[in-house]
N, C-alpha and C positions, 0 to 999 in steps of 0.2 A: 504494500500500500504506500509506503514511504517512497519507493522508487517511482511509482506512477505519479505521485504528487510532485516529486522533483522534476520528472520529465514534463509534466504539465506546466509547472512554473517556468522552466527553461524555455519552453515553447512560447509562452506569453512574453517573456523577457525579450526573446529574439524578435517577435512581431512588433514590440514597442520600439525597438531600436532601428527598425527598418525605415528608410526614408520614403516619402511619398513621391511617386513619379508624377510629372506634369499631366500625363494622360489620365491618371486616376483622379487628380484634382479637377480636371475639366469634366470628367464623367460625373463626379459628385456635384459640381456646380450646375451642369445641365440638368441633372435629375432634380435638383432643388428648384430650379427655375421652371421646369417643365410642368409642375403642378399648378402654376399660376395661369389662369386663362388669359389669352391675349387681350380680350376686351377689358380685363381688369388691370392690365399693366401698361397699356398704350393709350396715349391721347393724341387727338388730331389737332394740329396747330396750323393756322394760316401761314403761308410763307413770309408774309410781311412781318409777322411776329418774331421771326428769327433773322430779320434783316436781309431777306432775299426777295427777288422778283420772280413771277411765274415764268418769265422768259429764261431765267437761269436754271429753272427746274424742269425743263422740257415741257412747259405749258401747265404743269400742275399748280394748283393754287393752295395746296396744303401739304404738310409732311406728317408722318407718324413718328412721334417721339415718346420715350419712356416717361411714365408718370412718376410722382414722388416716391411711391413704393418701389417701383422697379429701379429707380436711381439709387435708393438705399441699398437694395440687394446688390447692384453692380459695385457700388463703392465698398460694401461689406466684403465682397469677393476680391477686392483690389484691382478692379478694372481701371486701366490708366485713363486719366481725365481727357487725354487727346482722343481716345476711342469713344468716350462718352460724348464729346463734342461733335463727333461725326454723325450722331443720331439727330442733331439739330441742323443738318444740312440736307440737301437733296441727294438721293442716291446717284444721280448723274454727276455730282461733284465729288464723290468719294475718292475717285482715282486721280483727281487733279492735285 
């Protein structure tokens, strides 16, 4: 019984010292965000509210941006502010 307990504790100790790979982190983040329905995490903003014109956005007069709850989740997961700012531009401008 003591031997089994020792093996179990060693197994737990090894798993605690193991570093988390980026892919596992991304999988956990995606799973956490997946349970939030899109209509509960996105808001529609007019393009002029973010300082753009419809001509700059391929004729679209609105963008889809994360709401305050989604922003909190992204910041909590350490998403870089430059990536968050991309949500407040038009997709046509993302690669510029």
